[in-house]
C-alpha positions in Angstrom: 4.8 64.1 -13.3 2.2 66.8 -12.4 3.9 67.3 -9.0 7.3 68.0 -10.7 5.7 70.7 -13.1 2.5 71.9 -11.3 2.4 75.4 -12.9 3.5 75.1 -16.5 3.4 71.3 -17.1 5.6 69.4 -19.4 4.3 71.2 -22.5 2.6 69.9 -25.7 3.9 66.5 -26.7 6.0 66.6 -23.6 4.3 63.7 -21.9 6.2 61.1 -24.0 9.5 62.7 -23.0 8.6 63.0 -19.3 6.9 59.7 -18.8 10.0 57.5 -19.0 11.6 59.6 -16.2 8.7 58.6 -13.9 8.5 54.9 -14.8 9.9 52.4 -12.3 12.9 50.4 -13.3 11.1 47.2 -12.7 8.4 48.1 -15.2 11.1 48.9 -17.8 12.9 45.5 -17.2 9.6 43.6 -17.5 8.1 45.4 -20.6 11.0 47.3 -22.1 10.7 50.8 -23.7 9.3 49.7 -27.1 5.8 51.0 -26.3 5.9 54.8 -26.1 3.5 56.2 -23.5 2.6 59.6 -25.0 -0.7 60.5 -23.5 -2.6 60.1 -20.2 -5.8 58.2 -20.7 -7.8 60.9 -19.0 -8.6 64.3 -20.5 -8.2 66.3 -17.2 -5.0 64.5 -16.3 -3.6 64.9 -19.8 -4.3 68.6 -20.0 -2.9 69.1 -16.4 0.3 67.2 -17.2 0.8 69.2 -20.4 -0.2 72.7 -19.2 -0.1 72.5 -15.4 -2.7 72.7 -12.7 -4.2 76.0 -13.9 -4.8 74.6 -17.4 -6.3 71.5 -15.9 -8.7 73.4 -13.7 -9.7 75.7 -16.6 -10.3 72.6 -18.8 -12.5 70.9 -16.2 -14.5 74.1 -15.6 -15.0 74.7 -19.3 -16.0 71.2 -20.2 -18.2 71.1 -17.1 -20.0 74.3 -18.1 -20.6 72.9 -21.6 -22.0 69.7 -20.2 -24.4 71.6 -17.9 -25.6 73.8 -20.8 -26.2 70.8 -23.1 -28.1 68.9 -20.4 -30.4 71.9 -19.9 -31.0 72.1 -23.6 -31.8 68.4 -23.9 -34.1 68.4 -20.8 -35.9 71.6 -21.5 -39.6 71.0 -20.4 -42.5 71.7 -22.8 -43.9 75.1 -22.6 -40.6 76.7 -21.5 -40.0 78.6 -24.8 -40.2 77.2 -28.3 -39.7 73.4 -28.7 -36.1 72.2 -29.1 -35.3 70.6 -32.4 -34.6 66.8 -32.2 -31.4 67.6 -34.2 -30.3 70.0 -31.5 -31.1 67.5 -28.7 -29.1 64.8 -30.5 -26.2 67.2 -30.9 -26.4 68.0 -27.1 -26.4 64.3 -26.2 -23.4 63.8 -28.4 -21.5 66.6 -26.7 -22.3 65.1 -23.3 -21.1 61.7 -24.4 -17.9 63.2 -25.8 -17.3 64.9 -22.4 -17.9 61.7 -20.5 -15.4 59.7 -22.6 -12.8 62.3 -21.9 -12.5 60.8 -18.5 -10.9 57.7 -20.0 -9.5 59.2 -23.2 -7.7 62.4 -24.1 -8.1 65.4 -26.5 -7.3 64.5 -30.1 -7.3 66.8 -33.2 -9.5 64.4 -35.2 -12.4 64.5 -32.8 -12.2 67.6 -30.5 -12.8 70.3 -33.2 -16.0 68.7 -34.2 -17.1 68.3 -30.6 -16.5 72.0 -29.8 -18.3 73.1 -33.0 -21.3 71.0 -32.0 -21.2 72.5 -28.5 -21.1 76.0 -29.9 -24.1 75.3 -32.2 -26.1 73.8 -29.4 -25.4 76.5 -26.8 -25.2 79.5 -29.2 -28.2 78.6 -31.3 -30.4 78.3 -28.2 -29.1 81.3 -26.2 -32.5 83.1 -26.5 -34.7 80.0 -26.6 -34.5 79.6 -22.8 -36.8 82.7 -22.4 -38.9 82.1 -25.5 -37.6 85.3 -27.2 -34.9 85.5 -29.8 -31.7 87.0 -28.7 -31.7 90.7 -29.6 -28.3 92.2 -30.4 -27.3 95.3 -28.4 -26.1 98.5 -29.8 -22.5 97.7 -29.0 -22.8 94.3 -30.5 -24.3 95.7 -33.7 -21.3 98.1 -34.0 -18.9 95.2 -34.4 -20.7 92.3 -35.9 -18.2 91.6 -38.6 -15.3 91.3 -36.1 -17.0 88.5 -34.2 -18.0 86.7 -37.4 -14.5 87.0 -38.8 -12.9 85.8 -35.6 -15.3 82.8 -35.4 -14.7 82.0 -39.1 -10.9 82.1 -38.6 -10.9 80.0 -35.5 -13.2 77.4 -37.2 -11.0 77.4 -40.3 -7.9 76.8 -38.2 -9.5 74.0 -36.2 -10.9 72.4 -39.4 -7.5 72.7 -41.2 -5.8 71.0 -38.3 -8.3 68.2 -38.2 -8.1 67.7 -42.0 -4.3 67.7 -42.1 -4.1 65.2 -39.2 -6.6 62.9 -40.9 -4.7 63.1 -44.3 -1.4 62.5 -42.6 -2.7 59.4 -40.8 -4.0 58.1 -44.1 -0.7 58.6 -45.8 1.1 56.8 -43.0 -1.4 53.9 -43.2 -0.9 53.7 -46.9 2.9 53.6 -46.4 2.6 50.7 -43.9 0.2 48.9 -46.3 2.6 49.1 -49.2 5.6 47.9 -47.2 3.6 45.0 -45.7 2.2 44.0 -49.1 5.2 44.5 -51.4 8.3 45.0 -49.4 11.2 46.4 -51.3 9.4 46.2 -54.6 7.4 49.4 -53.9 9.6 50.9 -51.1 10.1 54.2 -52.9 6.3 54.6 -53.2 5.9 53.9 -49.5 8.6 56.4 -48.6 6.9 59.1 -50.7 3.6 58.5 -48.9 5.4 58.7 -45.5 7.1 61.9 -46.5 3.8 63.5 -47.5 2.6 62.8 -44.0 5.6 64.7 -42.5 5.1 67.5 -44.9 1.4 67.8 -43.8 2.3 67.5 -40.1 5.9 68.5 -39.5 5.3 69.0 -35.8 4.0 65.4 -35.4 6.8 63.3 -33.9 4.9 60.1 -34.6 4.9 60.9 -38.3 8.7 61.3 -38.3 9.0 58.0 -36.4 6.8 56.1 -38.8 8.5 57.7 -41.8 11.9 56.6 -40.5 10.8 53.1 -39.9 9.3 52.8 -43.4 12.4 54.3 -45.0 14.7 52.0 -43.1 12.7 48.8 -43.9 14.7 48.2 -47.0 17.5 45.7 -47.3 20.2 48.0 -48.4 22.5 50.2 -46.4 21.1 53.3 -48.1 17.7 52.4 -46.7 19.2 52.5 -43.2 20.7 55.9 -44.0 17.3 57.1 -45.3 15.8 56.1 -42.0 18.5 57.9 -40.0 17.9 61.1 -42.1 14.2 61.1 -41.1 14.9 60.3 -37.4 17.4 63.1 -37.2 14.9 65.5 -38.8 12.4 64.6 -36.0 15.1 64.9 -33.3 15.9 68.4 -34.6 12.3 69.3 -33.5 12.4 67.4 -30.2 15.8 66.1 -29.2 14.6 64.5 -26.0 11.8 62.4 -27.6 12.4 58.8 -26.3 10.9 57.0 -29.3 13.0 58.9 -31.8 16.2 58.5 -29.7 15.7 54.8 -29.3 15.1 54.4 -33.0 18.2 56.4 -33.8 20.2 54.2 -31.5 18.7 51.0 -33.2 19.4 52.3 -36.7 23.0 53.2 -35.8 23.4 49.6 -34.5 21.9 48.2 -37.7 24.2 50.3 -39.8 27.2 49.1 -37.8 26.2 45.4 -38.2 25.8 45.8 -42.0 28.9 47.9 -42.7 31.3 46.7 -39.9 33.2 50.0 -40.5 35.1 51.2 -37.4 33.5 54.6 -37.4 30.0 53.0 -37.5 30.8 50.6 -34.7 32.1 53.4 -32.6 29.0 55.5 -33.3 26.7 52.6 -32.4 28.6 51.8 -29.2 28.6 55.5 -28.1 24.8 55.7 -28.7 24.1 52.5 -26.7 26.3 53.6 -23.8 24.6 57.0 -23.8 21.2 55.1 -23.6 22.4 53.0 -20.7 23.6 56.1 -18.9 20.2 57.8 -19.3 18.1 54.6 -18.8 20.1 51.9 -17.0 17.0 49.7 -16.7 16.2 49.7 -20.4 17.0 46.2 -21.7 17.3 47.3 -25.4 20.4 49.4 -24.8 22.2 46.5 -23.3 21.2 44.2 -26.1 22.5 46.6 -28.7 25.8 46.9 -27.0 26.3 43.3 -27.9 25.5 41.7 -24.6 28.0 40.7 -21.8 29.8 37.6 -21.0 30.5 37.0 -17.3 32.3 34.2 -15.5 32.0 33.4 -11.8 34.7 31.1 -10.4 34.3 29.7 -6.9 37.4 27.9 -5.6 37.4 25.9 -2.3 40.4 24.2 -0.7 39.8 20.9 1.0 42.5 19.0 2.8 42.8 15.3 2.1 41.1 14.1 5.3 41.4 10.4 4.5 45.2 10.7 4.2 45.6 12.9 7.3 43.4 10.7 9.5 43.3 7.1 8.3 41.0 6.2 11.2 38.1 7.9 9.4 38.2 5.1 6.8 38.4 2.2 9.2 35.1 0.7 10.5 35.0 0.4 14.2 32.4 -1.0 16.6 34.1 0.7 19.5 34.7 4.3 18.4 33.0 6.9 16.3 35.5 9.4 14.7 34.9 12.9 13.5 37.1 15.8 12.2 36.5 19.3 13.5 37.8 22.6 12.1 39.3 24.8 14.9 41.6 27.8 15.2 44.6 25.6 15.9 44.0 23.2 13.0 42.1 20.1 12.0 41.3 18.0 15.1 40.4 14.3 15.0 38.0 13.4 17.8 36.5 10.1 18.9 33.5 9.1 21.0 32.7 5.7 22.4 30.0 3.9 20.5 26.9 3.1 22.6 26.2 -0.5 23.7 24.0 -2.4 21.2 21.0 -2.3 23.5 21.4 1.5 23.9 22.0 2.4 20.3 19.7 5.1 19.1 17.1 4.2 16.5 17.4 5.9 13.1 14.8 7.0 10.7 15.1 4.9 7.6 13.9 7.8 5.5 17.1 9.6 6.3 19.9 7.7 4.4 23.5 8.5 5.0 24.8 11.3 2.8 28.3 11.3 1.5 30.0 14.3 0.1 31.5 13.7 -3.4 35.3 13.5 -3.7 36.7 16.9 -4.0 39.5 17.5 -6.6 42.3 19.8 -5.7 41.9 23.2 -7.3 44.0 26.3 -7.6 42.8 29.8 -8.3 43.0 30.7 -12.0 45.1 33.5 -13.3 43.3 36.7 -13.7 44.0 36.8 -17.4 42.8 33.3 -18.3 39.8 32.2 -16.3 38.5 28.7 -17.0 35.8 28.4 -19.6 33.6 26.1 -17.4 32.3 26.4 -13.9 32.8 23.5 -11.4 30.8 23.1 -8.2 33.3 22.0 -5.6 31.5 22.3 -2.2 28.7 20.0 -1.1 25.3 21.5 -1.7 23.9 23.7 1.1 20.9 21.5 1.5 23.1 18.5 2.2 25.2 20.5 4.7 22.0 21.5 6.5 20.8 17.9 6.6 24.2 16.7 7.9 24.1 19.3 10.6 20.7 18.2 11.7 21.8 14.5 11.7 24.9 15.3 13.8 22.8 17.1 16.4 20.2 14.3 16.4 22.9 11.7 16.8 24.5 13.6 19.7 21.2 14.0 21.4 20.3 10.3 20.9 23.7 9.2 22.2 23.3 11.5 25.2 19.9 10.0 26.0 21.3 6.4 25.6 23.2 6.5 28.8 26.1 7.9 30.7 28.6 8.0 27.8 31.8 10.1 27.9 32.0 13.1 25.6 34.2 13.0 22.5 37.9 13.2 23.2 40.6 14.7 21.0 42.9 12.2 19.3 45.2 14.2 17.1 45.6 17.7 15.8 47.2 18.7 12.5 48.2 22.4 12.7 47.3 24.7 9.9 51.0 25.4 9.3 51.6 21.7 8.3 48.8 22.1 5.8 50.3 25.2 4.2 47.4 27.4 5.5 47.2 30.3 7.9 43.9 29.3 9.6 40.4 28.1 9.1 39.6 31.0 6.7 41.7 29.1 4.1 38.7 26.7 3.7 36.3 29.6 3.0 35.3 29.6 -0.7 37.2 32.2 -2.8 35.0 33.8 -5.4 36.3 35.5 -8.5 34.3 37.4 -11.2 35.4 38.0 -14.7 34.0 39.9 -17.7 34.8 39.3 -21.3 36.5 42.4 -22.8 37.2 41.8 -26.5 39.5 38.8 -26.7 40.6 38.9 -23.1 39.1 38.5 -19.7 38.9 41.4 -17.2 38.8 40.5 -13.5 36.4 42.5 -11.4 37.7 42.4 -7.8 35.2 44.9 -6.5 32.3 42.7 -7.6 34.0 39.6 -6.1 34.2 41.5 -2.8 30.4 41.6 -2.7 30.4 37.8 -2.9 33.2 37.2 -0.4 32.6 34.0 1.6 29.6 33.0 -0.4 29.0 29.2 -0.2 27.7 27.3 -3.2 28.0 30.4 -5.5 26.1 30.0 -8.7 25.8 32.3 -11.8 22.7 32.2 -13.8 20.6 34.4 -16.1 17.1 35.6 -15.7 15.7 37.3 -18.7 18.3 40.0 -19.7 20.0 40.0 -16.3 22.7 38.0 -14.6 21.7 36.5 -11.2 24.3 35.3 -8.7 23.1 33.1 -5.8 24.7 31.5 -2.8 24.5 31.1 1.0 26.1 32.7 4.0 29.2 30.9 5.1 28.5 31.6 8.7 25.7 29.1 8.7 28.1 26.2 8.0 30.7 26.9 10.6 31.2 24.6 13.6 28.6 25.1 16.3 25.9 26.2 13.8 24.0 22.9 13.8 20.4 23.3 12.7 21.2 26.9 11.5 19.3 27.5 8.3 21.7 29.0 5.8 21.0 32.6 4.9 20.3 32.7 1.1 21.7 35.7 -0.7 21.3 36.8 -4.3 22.4 39.7 -6.5 21.3 40.8 -10.0 23.1 42.8 -12.7 22.5 43.9 -16.3 26.1 44.2 -17.2 28.1 42.1 -14.7 29.6 45.2 -13.2 26.9 46.9 -11.2 25.1 44.4 -8.9 22.1 45.0 -6.6 20.9 42.7 -3.8 17.7 40.8 -4.4 15.1 40.6 -1.7 14.1 36.9 -1.2 10.7 36.1 0.3 11.9 32.8 1.8 15.2 31.3 2.9 16.0 28.7 0.3 17.3 28.0 -3.1 16.9 30.5 -5.9 16.9 29.8 -9.6 15.6 31.3 -12.8 12.8 30.1 -15.1 13.1 32.2 -18.3 12.8 35.8 -17.2 11.2 34.9 -13.9 12.9 34.1 -10.5 11.8 31.0 -8.6 12.6 30.3 -4.9 12.1 27.1 -3.0 12.4 26.9 0.8 15.1 24.7 2.3 12.4 22.6 4.0 11.2 21.9 0.4 7.5 22.7 1.2 7.1 26.2 -0.1 7.9 28.0 -3.3 7.4 31.5 -4.7 7.9 33.1 -8.1 8.6 36.7 -9.2 8.1 38.1 -12.7 9.4 41.6 -12.0 13.0 40.9 -11.0 12.2 40.3 -7.3 10.0 43.3 -6.6 6.9 41.3 -5.9 6.4 37.6 -5.3 3.5 35.2 -5.5 3.1 31.7 -4.1 3.4 28.6 -6.3 1.2 25.6 -5.5 3.6 22.7 -5.2 0.8 20.2 -4.6 0.5 19.8 -8.4 4.1 18.7 -8.4 3.5 16.1 -5.8 4.8 18.0 -2.8 2.8 17.6 0.4 2.6 15.3 3.4 5.8 13.3 3.4 7.1 14.7 0.1 9.6 17.6 -0.1 11.8 19.3 -2.7 15.4 18.0 -2.6 16.8 19.9 -5.5 15.7 22.6 -8.0 17.1 24.1 -11.2 15.5 26.3 -13.8 16.4 27.3 -17.3 15.1 28.3 -20.7 13.0 25.1 -20.9 11.3 25.6 -17.5 12.0 24.2 -14.0 12.9 20.7 -12.7 12.4 19.5 -9.2 13.7 16.3 -7.5 11.0 15.4 -5.0 12.0 13.3 -2.0 9.6 11.2 0.1 10.4 10.7 3.8 8.2 7.6 3.8 10.1 5.7 1.1 13.5 6.3 -0.5 12.3 4.5 -3.6 9.4 6.9 -4.0 11.5 9.9 -5.2 10.2 11.6 -8.3 11.3 14.2 -10.9 8.8 17.0 -11.5 9.0 19.3 -14.6 7.0 22.3 -15.5 7.2 25.1 -18.1 4.7 27.5 -16.5 4.8 26.5 -12.7 1.1 25.5 -13.0 1.0 22.2 -15.0 3.6 19.6 -13.8 4.7 16.3 -15.2 6.0 13.9 -12.6 8.1 10.7 -13.2 9.5 8.3 -10.6 13.3 8.8 -10.5 13.7 5.0 -10.7 12.0 5.1 -14.1 14.1 8.1 -15.2 17.2 5.8 -14.7 15.5 2.8 -16.3 15.2 1.0 -13.0 18.9 1.4 -12.2 18.4 3.2 -8.9 19.7 1.1 -6.0 19.0 1.8 -2.3 21.2 4.5 -0.9 21.7 6.2 -4.3 22.1 10.0 -4.3 20.6 12.3 -6.9 22.2 15.4 -8.3 20.5 18.8 -8.8 18.8 18.7 -12.3 20.4 20.6 -15.1 17.9 22.4 -17.4 18.9 23.5 -20.9 17.2 24.8 -24.0 15.4 21.6 -24.7 16.9 18.9 -22.5 17.1 18.0 -18.8 20.0 16.1 -17.3 20.1 14.1 -14.0 22.9 12.1 -12.3 22.6 9.4 -9.7 25.6 8.3 -7.6 26.0 5.1 -5.4 28.9 5.3 -2.9 31.2 2.3 -3.0 33.7 0.8 -0.5 36.4 3.1 0.9 38.7 4.3 -1.8 36.5 2.7 -4.5 35.2 4.9 -7.3 31.7 6.2 -7.1 29.2 4.4 -9.3 27.4 7.2 -11.2 25.0 7.4 -14.1 23.8 10.5 -16.0 20.7 10.5 -18.1 19.7 13.3 -20.5 16.1 13.5 -21.7 13.8 15.7 -23.8 10.4 16.4 -22.2 7.4 15.8 -24.4 4.5 18.2 -24.3 
């Protein structure tokens, strides 16, 4: 702030106007703009910001000279002139104490006049005492004694009047607050009169106009809101850029629109909120007053019916192992000879087979009528990474088992027979919509930012939307063991999105206003309370993670965060961990969550976290073409 106006400063009462322009967006998102920063808590910095560097230097020199003089008076040795009165010594110490506290405070009209008067009495009254002789007026000074006395009297009167009016105005405002708190509407008129007396005493005090407007608008009637608007506008007439008055004006316009529902009031409130967003995009209050935003993210993925195309995939065989590959020419069925029983690779029992859920056929929704619910179609990225690891482990184990021929192509189904142009047809298609009145508006420019995102999810974090997903390149053929690149974006209105910087490659979710990230390995987690600007590590040991345990799935919500914890040593030892603050965790065996109905080989969904409940689903694959045995439980955590 000082660097932008080093010569003249921002002017008296200009700090409150300039400060928001120098506040980081992350601070505004975390703390809002409700608290007005109107002074620097340092006298030298406050004066420098208001009057520029010359004023700041002059202030430091002046106060420093006063302090030096007062210290000399208080420490004058005996015999060096007449003894100093204890009253004068006490006044000198008081002036020094006032100067010291200026380093962490700022000049105020209620205290500074008294401090400067004391300084004048201490230094002026002892001017001749330092030499032991009274000060003798010169001829020139005797010629104009009355001028000096009159000037000093006028200056003292002005300072005293300012201090007195400031104190009286503050008392009137406190009285107005007390009446409203104690009696509400019953004595509202009396409270308004007290607040108005404060603005009459201090018409240049913007805080007085702000409080008077709040008091006047505290009534239940529409006329009370209008009275508040009158006083806000009177304050804005004196300082049109004051952030506190502008914000209150915007809030009262919104309140009037909500009460009257008149078209002109609604238009005025919307215009004020949009103007606030244009001036301060990071201020959450402007977005709330605009009525909020409703955004839908639709991710559609096309999956061919592999079982119908390649019946061999569903037939158990001791001779061949079948696989389907995605290539430029189409879907290719391959087979590899199974190893001899004695050469079969050994498998880790802690890694049960994973089966992707059946994928329903979906078509892209029309732009004018998007679905009202979101459906996750693709297998989770964690599962895809594990399957890629397993495929490579199997290939390596088979290779080590002996001289076995590589997989051979059996049959190719061209893309043209599938009604597709190429492998890109299987890339997830993301659409983004925003609610506009009674209709939905498609946002193709936003969707272009999410093109190819796998596992796209839309969530909220505080007053922002958060879209998360993974790089599609990490799941293509030949990318075995490649860790998916996590990607995330944030937006206040669903239109303008900014990338989020993630500290680890993993799954991102929200916990109230905070962001929570867990690594794909499931052994590390970090949290951010400032929208992703800074991150701190979360100790997962309290949730039961460590050693053979790892995080399988994570989801956050208004209630907190829920983790499904896997155990490589025992499939039956999986647990559900829940926390509201990421410090204290409650863990429950997943088998107990499902009342003991958790057979071997069962899969567990990612938890769903709502306002006061958590849902979890377990699935047990059946025989080929048989329906999946699934069970969903919903519970309310107890604290």
